[in-house]
N, C-alpha and C positions, 0 to 999 in steps of 0.2 A: 504493500499499499504505499510505501514511502518513495518508491521509485519514480512515479510520475512527478511528485513534488520536487525531487532532486533534479530531475531533468528540466523542469520549469525554472528553477533557479539558476541552474547552469545556463539555460537560454537567455535569461535576462542579464546575466553577467557578461555575455557575448555581445550584447547590443552596443553599438557605437555611441559614444557620448554625445549629447545634444550640441548642435552647432551654436556658435555665438550669436547673440540676439542683434548685435551691432557690428558695423565694420567702420573703422576711422582711418582716414587717410589725410596726410597734411603735406604742405609744401612751404618752403622757406624762401623768401625773397628779400634782397637779392642773393641769389644762389652763390655768386662769386664771393659774397662778403660785403661788409660795410665798413666805413671809417669810424673810429671811436667818436661818439657823440651822435651818430646817425641812427635811425630806427631800422628794425627788421619787421616784415609782416610775416606771421605765421596763419596761413589759411588752410581750410580743409573742409570736409564734408562727412557727415554722420548718416550712414544709411542702414536699413534693415534688409529683410529678405527680399530677393528679387531686385535689389538695388533701390529700393523705395526710400525716399528721404524721410528722416526722422525729424519732426518739426517741434520747436519749442522745448527742446531738451538741453539740459546744462552740461557744459563742457569746461574742463579746466586745464589750463596751461601749466605745465610742469617743466622745470628747468634744472640743470645741474651745471655748475660752473667748473671750468678747467681748474685743476687736472682730472676731473671726473671721479673723484674717489668717494665723494659724499653720496648722500641720498638725494633723489629728485624731490624738488620742493614746488608746491602749488602756489602760483603767484598772481593768477588772474582767473576770472570766470566770464563766460558769455553763453548765450543761448543760440540755438540753431534756428535759421530762418526758414521761410516756406519751402526752399529748395534743399534744406538740410545743411546748408553751409554756415560757416562761422569764420571769424577773423579776429586776431590779436595783433596789436602794435606795441612794440617794446624797443627801447635802447638798451643793449647789452654793453658791459664794460670791457668785455674780453670774450674769448671763445667760449661757447656753451653747447650742451647738448640739450635738445627740447623734444617734448612729446605732448599729446593731449590725451586727457583722460574723461571718459563719460561714466560718472559714478553711478548713474541709473542702471547701467548695464554691466559695469565692472570691466569695460574694455578699454584699451589704450592703443594709441597709434604706434607705428614703428618710430624709432628714435632718429631724429634729424640733427645735423651739425649746423651751428651759427658760426660764422667766421667774422671776427672783428679785427681790423688792421689799425695800427697807430694812425693818428691823423698827421699828415706830414705836409711840409712846405719845402720846395726847392728853389733856391735863388743863386744868382751869380754877381760878382762884382769884378771889375778890372783892377789888378794889382799894379801892373805896369805893362808896357807895350808887349802884346802877344802872351801875356800871362793872366789867366782869369782865377778866381776863387770860387769854388762851389760850396754851398752850405746847405746841408739837409737838416731840417729840425723835425722832431717827433713829440707828439703829445699823447700820453697814455694814462691810465689809472695810476694813482700814487703807489700802489703795491707792485706795480711791474717794473722789472729791471731789463733793460735791453743791453745785451752784451756782444751780439753778432756785429760784424763789420759792415759798413755801408759801401756798396760798389757804385763807382761813378763811370759814366760813359760820355765821351766827347767825340763828335764826328763833324765832317765838313758839311755845311749847310747844303741842302739840295740832294744828300745821300740819304738812302733808306736805312742805312746801318751805321751805328756808332761804335767804335772798338772800346774795349774796357780801358779806362784811362788811368784808374787809380782805385786803391782799396784803403779805406780810413777807418779808424776806430770810432765807434759810437759811444759818446761819453755824456754823463749826466750834465746838465746845465748848472753852473755855479753861480750863486749871488751872495755877495758879502762873505765869502768863504765857506758858504754852506750849500749843499745839494738841493736843488728845487725839485721835489718829488713829481714824477710825471712829466718831466721835461728832458729831452735828450737832443744832442746835437752831433753832427759829424761834418768835418770841413776837409778841404784839400785844395791845393793850388795845382793848376794844369797849364803847361805851355802850349800855345797853339801856333802851328806852322805859319810863318809869314806869308806862304803862298795862298792861304786861306782868305787873305786880305780882311781879316777880322770877322768873317762870317762863319758861324758854327751852330751846331745844336747839340743839347746835353740831355742826359737823363740820370736817374739813380735807381737803385734797388736794394731793398732790404730783405734778407731771407727770413723765414719763419723763426720767431724767438719769443720767449717769455709767454707763451700761450696765447700769442695774438697773430691772426692770419691763417692762411691755408697751408698746413704742413706738406701738402703734396706739390706746392709751387716752389720753384727755386730761381735763383738769378741767372741770367746768361753768363756763362764763363768767359766768352770772348767778345761778343757783340750784341748790342741792343737793337732791335728792330722797331723803327718808329712806325 
């Protein structure tokens, strides 16, 4: 008499688990990253079975700051629209991982990367005849330390490529003998061939460092293409 019951219980154990009630997909813009102080957009859609939009449901933005060792933290809430879509706007101080959580269903989106680059400014000045000084400045959160060298490229005007002209240390800005947190500078002097008649173009590049920027990007080792 027990055999049918045992068979029934085994049959129930073999049934597949129920599918998730909701699907969350998100996108981050700009994908290539933003400068320090600029905002990112995290947009997405919450759908149910047969890709039907789930309307008026709460979603939460969860973030984890570089170096990604801590827990994700909920920092903002929103509700889905008539098409199931939602959006968050946020300025991040450095690289983060982000995801979106739908508490009503217990589902989370895949994790996406947010890239934040130092805010930069590149200028030049004339030191003497055929010699220019290039200065690259950086602005970052106060806790960031930039240590990688800055690469400078100088080429003839009208040419699509500029060769690597110099590599210089990136140093903290000093004021009254004290370091100004979140401010860095790199400078170099470059001699311009007299045959260029004072016409040139220039660029700079700073590699990934301090948890800021896309670690998959690198600086050109020989030439910068405009």
